[in-house]
Biopython code that builds the backbone (N, CA, C, O; Angstrom):
import numpy as np
from Bio.PDB.StructureBuilder import StructureBuilder

atoms = [
    (1, "UNK", "N", (101.151, -16.207, 130.289)),
    (1, "UNK", "CA", (100.165, -15.174, 130.071)),
    (1, "UNK", "C", (98.969, -15.690, 129.292)),
    (1, "UNK", "O", (97.902, -15.076, 129.286)),
    (2, "UNK", "N", (99.158, -16.810, 128.643)),
    (2, "UNK", "CA", (98.060, -17.363, 127.844)),
    (2, "UNK", "C", (96.794, -17.580, 128.644)),
    (2, "UNK", "O", (95.693, -17.479, 128.103)),
    (3, "UNK", "N", (96.936, -17.877, 129.929)),
    (3, "UNK", "CA", (95.790, -18.171, 130.790)),
    (3, "UNK", "C", (95.203, -16.949, 131.466)),
    (3, "UNK", "O", (94.377, -17.098, 132.367)),
    (4, "UNK", "N", (95.589, -15.766, 131.078)),
    (4, "UNK", "CA", (95.066, -14.550, 131.666)),
    (4, "UNK", "C", (93.550, -14.548, 131.575)),
    (4, "UNK", "O", (92.992, -14.759, 130.498)),
    (5, "UNK", "N", (92.884, -14.314, 132.691)),
    (5, "UNK", "CA", (91.429, -14.463, 132.760)),
    (5, "UNK", "C", (90.613, -13.373, 132.086)),
    (5, "UNK", "O", (89.471, -13.614, 131.695)),
    (6, "UNK", "N", (91.174, -12.183, 131.943)),
    (6, "UNK", "CA", (90.409, -11.095, 131.319)),
    (6, "UNK", "C", (90.408, -11.210, 129.804)),
    (6, "UNK", "O", (91.221, -11.920, 129.213)),
    (7, "UNK", "N", (89.466, -10.489, 129.191)),
    (7, "UNK", "CA", (89.360, -10.512, 127.728)),
    (7, "UNK", "C", (90.027, -9.320, 127.096)),
    (7, "UNK", "O", (90.290, -9.326, 125.893)),
    (8, "UNK", "N", (90.312, -8.285, 127.884)),
    (8, "UNK", "CA", (90.918, -7.058, 127.389)),
    (8, "UNK", "C", (91.940, -6.550, 128.383)),
    (8, "UNK", "O", (91.810, -6.739, 129.592)),
    (9, "UNK", "N", (92.963, -5.898, 127.845)),
    (9, "UNK", "CA", (94.002, -5.282, 128.702)),
    (9, "UNK", "C", (94.368, -3.919, 128.138)),
    (9, "UNK", "O", (94.495, -3.754, 126.925)),
    (10, "UNK", "N", (94.533, -2.958, 129.012)),
    (10, "UNK", "CA", (94.964, -1.632, 128.627)),
    (10, "UNK", "C", (96.321, -1.389, 129.308)),
    (10, "UNK", "O", (96.437, -1.498, 130.528)),
    (11, "UNK", "N", (97.323, -1.065, 128.521)),
    (11, "UNK", "CA", (98.640, -0.764, 129.060)),
    (11, "UNK", "C", (98.930, 0.712, 128.775)),
    (11, "UNK", "O", (98.945, 1.130, 127.617)),
    (12, "UNK", "N", (99.160, 1.497, 129.828)),
    (12, "UNK", "CA", (99.438, 2.916, 129.685)),
    (12, "UNK", "C", (100.934, 3.161, 129.875)),
    (12, "UNK", "O", (101.534, 2.726, 130.858)),
    (13, "UNK", "N", (101.512, 3.863, 128.916)),
    (13, "UNK", "CA", (102.931, 4.171, 128.964)),
    (13, "UNK", "C", (103.133, 5.656, 128.801)),
    (13, "UNK", "O", (102.315, 6.353, 128.200)),
    (14, "UNK", "N", (104.252, 6.136, 129.352)),
    (14, "UNK", "CA", (104.696, 7.503, 129.149)),
    (14, "UNK", "C", (105.983, 7.470, 128.341)),
    (14, "UNK", "O", (106.875, 6.666, 128.613)),
    (15, "UNK", "N", (106.076, 8.330, 127.365)),
    (15, "UNK", "CA", (107.161, 8.292, 126.382)),
    (15, "UNK", "C", (108.571, 8.291, 127.037)),
    (15, "UNK", "O", (109.444, 7.531, 126.619)),
    (16, "UNK", "N", (108.777, 9.113, 128.025)),
    (16, "UNK", "CA", (110.119, 9.202, 128.612)),
    (16, "UNK", "C", (110.236, 8.428, 129.941)),
    (16, "UNK", "O", (111.192, 8.631, 130.690)),
    (17, "UNK", "N", (109.305, 7.578, 130.222)),
    (17, "UNK", "CA", (109.330, 6.739, 131.446)),
    (17, "UNK", "C", (110.465, 5.721, 131.312)),
    (17, "UNK", "O", (110.660, 5.125, 130.252)),
    (18, "UNK", "N", (111.202, 5.535, 132.394)),
    (18, "UNK", "CA", (112.347, 4.619, 132.369)),
    (18, "UNK", "C", (111.897, 3.156, 132.227)),
    (18, "UNK", "O", (112.690, 2.307, 131.819)),
    (19, "UNK", "N", (110.640, 2.855, 132.556)),
    (19, "UNK", "CA", (110.130, 1.489, 132.421)),
    (19, "UNK", "C", (109.212, 1.317, 131.212)),
    (19, "UNK", "O", (108.502, 0.316, 131.116)),
    (20, "UNK", "N", (109.216, 2.264, 130.303)),
    (20, "UNK", "CA", (108.362, 2.183, 129.124)),
    (20, "UNK", "C", (108.622, 0.915, 128.306)),
    (20, "UNK", "O", (107.680, 0.288, 127.822)),
    (21, "UNK", "N", (109.873, 0.540, 128.153)),
    (21, "UNK", "CA", (110.194, -0.634, 127.380)),
    (21, "UNK", "C", (109.609, -1.911, 127.988)),
    (21, "UNK", "O", (109.243, -2.835, 127.262)),
    (22, "UNK", "N", (109.522, -1.962, 129.309)),
    (22, "UNK", "CA", (108.877, -3.119, 129.978)),
    (22, "UNK", "C", (107.406, -3.192, 129.633)),
    (22, "UNK", "O", (106.861, -4.275, 129.426)),
    (23, "UNK", "N", (106.772, -2.051, 129.573)),
    (23, "UNK", "CA", (105.357, -2.024, 129.191)),
    (23, "UNK", "C", (105.135, -2.507, 127.766)),
    (23, "UNK", "O", (104.192, -3.244, 127.480)),
    (24, "UNK", "N", (106.021, -2.075, 126.880)),
    (24, "UNK", "CA", (105.947, -2.553, 125.476)),
    (24, "UNK", "C", (106.208, -4.057, 125.414)),
    (24, "UNK", "O", (105.539, -4.777, 124.673)),
    (25, "UNK", "N", (107.169, -4.522, 126.182)),
    (25, "UNK", "CA", (107.476, -5.962, 126.183)),
    (25, "UNK", "C", (106.286, -6.741, 126.743)),
    (25, "UNK", "O", (106.013, -7.845, 126.273)),
    (26, "UNK", "N", (105.583, -6.211, 127.716)),
    (26, "UNK", "CA", (104.387, -6.875, 128.245)),
    (26, "UNK", "C", (103.321, -7.010, 127.152)),
    (26, "UNK", "O", (102.728, -8.075, 126.982)),
    (27, "UNK", "N", (103.088, -5.929, 126.422)),
    (27, "UNK", "CA", (102.128, -5.974, 125.301)),
    (27, "UNK", "C", (102.521, -7.015, 124.284)),
    (27, "UNK", "O", (101.698, -7.823, 123.853)),
    (28, "UNK", "N", (103.792, -6.994, 123.899)),
    (28, "UNK", "CA", (104.276, -7.948, 122.921)),
    (28, "UNK", "C", (104.148, -9.386, 123.441)),
    (28, "UNK", "O", (103.778, -10.299, 122.703)),
    (29, "UNK", "N", (104.463, -9.562, 124.728)),
    (29, "UNK", "CA", (104.342, -10.888, 125.325)),
    (29, "UNK", "C", (102.918, -11.401, 125.353)),
    (29, "UNK", "O", (102.673, -12.583, 125.111)),
    (30, "UNK", "N", (101.981, -10.520, 125.646)),
    (30, "UNK", "CA", (100.584, -10.917, 125.615)),
    (30, "UNK", "C", (100.160, -11.376, 124.217)),
    (30, "UNK", "O", (99.499, -12.401, 124.053)),
    (31, "UNK", "N", (100.557, -10.592, 123.223)),
    (31, "UNK", "CA", (100.180, -10.910, 121.842)),
    (31, "UNK", "C", (100.822, -12.227, 121.397)),
    (31, "UNK", "O", (100.189, -13.017, 120.696)),
    (32, "UNK", "N", (102.065, -12.464, 121.797)),
    (32, "UNK", "CA", (102.784, -13.660, 121.372)),
    (32, "UNK", "C", (102.416, -14.905, 122.150)),
    (32, "UNK", "O", (102.736, -16.016, 121.727)),
    (33, "UNK", "N", (101.742, -14.736, 123.294)),
    (33, "UNK", "CA", (101.489, -15.857, 124.190)),
    (33, "UNK", "C", (100.357, -16.788, 123.724)),
    (33, "UNK", "O", (100.199, -17.897, 124.235)),
    (34, "UNK", "N", (99.596, -16.324, 122.767)),
    (34, "UNK", "CA", (98.431, -17.088, 122.367)),
    (34, "UNK", "C", (97.178, -16.707, 123.146)),
    (34, "UNK", "O", (96.121, -17.319, 122.991)),
    (35, "UNK", "N", (97.319, -15.676, 123.993)),
    (35, "UNK", "CA", (96.171, -15.162, 124.750)),
    (35, "UNK", "C", (95.152, -14.657, 123.726)),
    (35, "UNK", "O", (95.505, -13.966, 122.770)),
    (36, "UNK", "N", (93.906, -15.005, 123.938)),
    (36, "UNK", "CA", (92.862, -14.678, 122.973)),
    (36, "UNK", "C", (92.279, -13.287, 123.144)),
    (36, "UNK", "O", (91.390, -12.897, 122.387)),
    (37, "UNK", "N", (92.759, -12.529, 124.122)),
    (37, "UNK", "CA", (92.199, -11.227, 124.395)),
    (37, "UNK", "C", (92.733, -10.117, 123.494)),
    (37, "UNK", "O", (93.549, -10.337, 122.600)),
    (38, "UNK", "N", (92.232, -8.916, 123.773)),
    (38, "UNK", "CA", (92.616, -7.720, 123.020)),
    (38, "UNK", "C", (93.463, -6.818, 123.892)),
    (38, "UNK", "O", (93.091, -6.504, 125.023)),
    (39, "UNK", "N", (94.614, -6.398, 123.360)),
    (39, "UNK", "CA", (95.522, -5.490, 124.080)),
    (39, "UNK", "C", (95.426, -4.100, 123.465)),
    (39, "UNK", "O", (95.567, -3.934, 122.253)),
    (40, "UNK", "N", (95.185, -3.108, 124.310)),
    (40, "UNK", "CA", (95.195, -1.725, 123.868)),
    (40, "UNK", "C", (96.372, -1.030, 124.535)),
    (40, "UNK", "O", (96.571, -1.132, 125.745)),
    (41, "UNK", "N", (97.151, -0.317, 123.717)),
    (41, "UNK", "CA", (98.323, 0.402, 124.204)),
    (41, "UNK", "C", (98.065, 1.896, 124.111)),
    (41, "UNK", "O", (97.699, 2.400, 123.049)),
    (42, "UNK", "N", (98.251, 2.598, 125.202)),
    (42, "UNK", "CA", (98.129, 4.060, 125.243)),
    (42, "UNK", "C", (99.460, 4.611, 125.660)),
    (42, "UNK", "O", (99.901, 4.363, 126.782)),
    (43, "UNK", "N", (100.127, 5.361, 124.785)),
    (43, "UNK", "CA", (101.395, 5.995, 125.128)),
    (43, "UNK", "C", (101.223, 7.517, 125.067)),
    (43, "UNK", "O", (100.761, 8.072, 124.070)),
    (44, "UNK", "N", (101.603, 8.157, 126.146)),
    (44, "UNK", "CA", (101.485, 9.616, 126.264)),
    (44, "UNK", "C", (102.843, 10.238, 125.915)),
    (44, "UNK", "O", (103.840, 9.996, 126.595)),
    (45, "UNK", "N", (102.864, 11.022, 124.871)),
    (45, "UNK", "CA", (104.094, 11.658, 124.380)),
    (45, "UNK", "C", (104.620, 12.700, 125.346)),
    (45, "UNK", "O", (103.851, 13.444, 125.954)),
    (46, "UNK", "N", (105.948, 12.748, 125.484)),
    (46, "UNK", "CA", (106.607, 13.814, 126.236)),
    (46, "UNK", "C", (106.478, 13.736, 127.744)),
    (46, "UNK", "O", (106.869, 14.679, 128.432)),
    (47, "UNK", "N", (105.952, 12.664, 128.279)),
    (47, "UNK", "CA", (105.778, 12.550, 129.723)),
    (47, "UNK", "C", (106.646, 11.455, 130.300)),
    (47, "UNK", "O", (107.065, 10.541, 129.590)),
    (48, "UNK", "N", (106.914, 11.551, 131.593)),
    (48, "UNK", "CA", (107.742, 10.607, 132.297)),
    (48, "UNK", "C", (106.929, 9.794, 133.304)),
    (48, "UNK", "O", (105.703, 9.880, 133.371)),
    (49, "UNK", "N", (107.672, 8.998, 134.085)),
    (49, "UNK", "CA", (107.080, 8.090, 135.040)),
    (49, "UNK", "C", (106.196, 8.835, 136.053)),
    (49, "UNK", "O", (106.619, 9.828, 136.646)),
    (50, "UNK", "N", (105.008, 8.358, 136.236)),
    (50, "UNK", "CA", (104.035, 8.894, 137.228)),
    (50, "UNK", "C", (103.637, 10.344, 136.960)),
    (50, "UNK", "O", (103.229, 11.050, 137.883)),
    (51, "UNK", "N", (103.749, 10.790, 135.729)),
    (51, "UNK", "CA", (103.395, 12.181, 135.404)),
    (51, "UNK", "C", (101.983, 12.511, 135.859)),
    (51, "UNK", "O", (101.710, 13.636, 136.276)),
    (52, "UNK", "N", (101.083, 11.532, 135.781)),
    (52, "UNK", "CA", (99.685, 11.759, 136.114)),
    (52, "UNK", "C", (99.466, 11.931, 137.621)),
    (52, "UNK", "O", (98.415, 12.417, 138.039)),
    (53, "UNK", "N", (100.428, 11.544, 138.424)),
    (53, "UNK", "CA", (100.342, 11.743, 139.852)),
    (53, "UNK", "C", (100.987, 13.048, 140.302)),
    (53, "UNK", "O", (100.587, 13.640, 141.304)),
    (54, "UNK", "N", (102.004, 13.491, 139.535)),
    (54, "UNK", "CA", (102.692, 14.719, 139.849)),
    (54, "UNK", "C", (101.823, 15.920, 139.576)),
    (54, "UNK", "O", (101.758, 16.850, 140.380)),
    (55, "UNK", "N", (101.139, 15.898, 138.414)),
    (55, "UNK", "CA", (100.218, 16.978, 138.047)),
    (55, "UNK", "C", (98.973, 16.358, 137.445)),
    (55, "UNK", "O", (98.842, 16.286, 136.223)),
    (56, "UNK", "N", (98.068, 15.915, 138.282)),
    (56, "UNK", "CA", (96.881, 15.179, 137.815)),
    (56, "UNK", "C", (95.882, 16.065, 137.051)),
    (56, "UNK", "O", (94.904, 15.559, 136.501)),
    (57, "UNK", "N", (96.122, 17.362, 137.016)),
    (57, "UNK", "CA", (95.213, 18.247, 136.302)),
    (57, "UNK", "C", (95.767, 18.646, 134.933)),
    (57, "UNK", "O", (95.096, 19.353, 134.181)),
    (58, "UNK", "N", (96.991, 18.199, 134.597)),
    (58, "UNK", "CA", (97.557, 18.546, 133.262)),
    (58, "UNK", "C", (96.738, 17.874, 132.166)),
    (58, "UNK", "O", (96.099, 16.848, 132.396)),
    (59, "UNK", "N", (96.764, 18.454, 130.993)),
    (59, "UNK", "CA", (95.956, 17.936, 129.874)),
    (59, "UNK", "C", (96.218, 16.451, 129.606)),
    (59, "UNK", "O", (95.283, 15.681, 129.384)),
    (60, "UNK", "N", (97.507, 16.052, 129.629)),
    (60, "UNK", "CA", (97.843, 14.639, 129.352)),
    (60, "UNK", "C", (97.276, 13.699, 130.399)),
    (60, "UNK", "O", (96.780, 12.620, 130.073)),
    (61, "UNK", "N", (97.350, 14.117, 131.676)),
    (61, "UNK", "CA", (96.803, 13.264, 132.743)),
    (61, "UNK", "C", (95.273, 13.129, 132.609)),
    (61, "UNK", "O", (94.718, 12.049, 132.812)),
    (62, "UNK", "N", (94.622, 14.213, 132.272)),
    (62, "UNK", "CA", (93.160, 14.186, 132.118)),
    (62, "UNK", "C", (92.818, 13.289, 130.937)),
    (62, "UNK", "O", (91.906, 12.469, 131.045)),
    (63, "UNK", "N", (93.521, 13.415, 129.806)),
    (63, "UNK", "CA", (93.252, 12.565, 128.656)),
    (63, "UNK", "C", (93.492, 11.092, 128.966)),
    (63, "UNK", "O", (92.726, 10.230, 128.534)),
    (64, "UNK", "N", (94.572, 10.800, 129.729)),
    (64, "UNK", "CA", (94.828, 9.417, 130.090)),
    (64, "UNK", "C", (93.713, 8.880, 130.990)),
    (64, "UNK", "O", (93.228, 7.767, 130.787)),
    (65, "UNK", "N", (93.310, 9.676, 131.987)),
    (65, "UNK", "CA", (92.201, 9.264, 132.851)),
    (65, "UNK", "C", (90.923, 9.007, 132.078)),
    (65, "UNK", "O", (90.198, 8.052, 132.357)),
    (66, "UNK", "N", (90.650, 9.868, 131.100)),
    (66, "UNK", "CA", (89.474, 9.667, 130.241)),
    (66, "UNK", "C", (89.569, 8.380, 129.454)),
    (66, "UNK", "O", (88.582, 7.654, 129.324)),
    (67, "UNK", "N", (90.750, 8.087, 128.925)),
    (67, "UNK", "CA", (90.957, 6.840, 128.166)),
    (67, "UNK", "C", (90.781, 5.622, 129.050)),
    (67, "UNK", "O", (90.207, 4.623, 128.618)),
    (68, "UNK", "N", (91.263, 5.687, 130.274)),
    (68, "UNK", "CA", (91.067, 4.571, 131.224)),
    (68, "UNK", "C", (89.585, 4.397, 131.553)),
    (68, "UNK", "O", (89.086, 3.272, 131.604)),
    (69, "UNK", "N", (88.893, 5.490, 131.773)),
    (69, "UNK", "CA", (87.446, 5.403, 132.098)),
    (69, "UNK", "C", (86.692, 4.817, 130.915)),
    (69, "UNK", "O", (85.819, 3.972, 131.111)),
    (70, "UNK", "N", (87.007, 5.246, 129.673)),
    (70, "UNK", "CA", (86.348, 4.667, 128.501)),
    (70, "UNK", "C", (86.606, 3.178, 128.415)),
    (70, "UNK", "O", (85.687, 2.402, 128.155)),
    (71, "UNK", "N", (87.862, 2.767, 128.633)),
    (71, "UNK", "CA", (88.207, 1.365, 128.583)),
    (71, "UNK", "C", (87.428, 0.551, 129.596)),
    (71, "UNK", "O", (86.919, -0.523, 129.272)),
    (72, "UNK", "N", (87.331, 1.043, 130.803)),
    (72, "UNK", "CA", (86.618, 0.332, 131.861)),
    (72, "UNK", "C", (85.115, 0.287, 131.661)),
    (72, "UNK", "O", (84.444, -0.626, 132.142)),
    (73, "UNK", "N", (84.598, 1.254, 130.965)),
    (73, "UNK", "CA", (83.138, 1.321, 130.777)),
    (73, "UNK", "C", (82.669, 0.645, 129.489)),
    (73, "UNK", "O", (81.474, 0.682, 129.193)),
    (74, "UNK", "N", (83.533, 0.049, 128.739)),
    (74, "UNK", "CA", (83.093, -0.674, 127.511)),
    (74, "UNK", "C", (82.492, -1.982, 127.869)),
    (74, "UNK", "O", (82.066, -2.728, 126.987)),
]
sb = StructureBuilder()
sb.init_structure("model")
sb.init_model(0)
sb.init_chain("A")
sb.init_seg("    ")
for serial, (resi, resn, name, xyz) in enumerate(atoms, 1):
    if name == "N":
        sb.init_residue(resn, " ", resi, " ")
    sb.init_atom(name, np.array(xyz, "f"), 0.0, 1.0, " ", f" {name:<3s}", serial, name[0])
structure = sb.get_structure()
């Protein structure tokens, strides 16, 4: 992961997602790899896997989409 070409990474997790721990491990791995970039972690409380696709108009999905848009536009 040290050679990752980007300078920033955003990892979005949902609190009750069955693969949440893998996302956390990815963040930890990036930080431990010597990669010089910045990792931002966004975890949405009380939501499960693909919540933003099941109900894309719910408040949590809208907030996550807004966070992704802000990240991409920096």
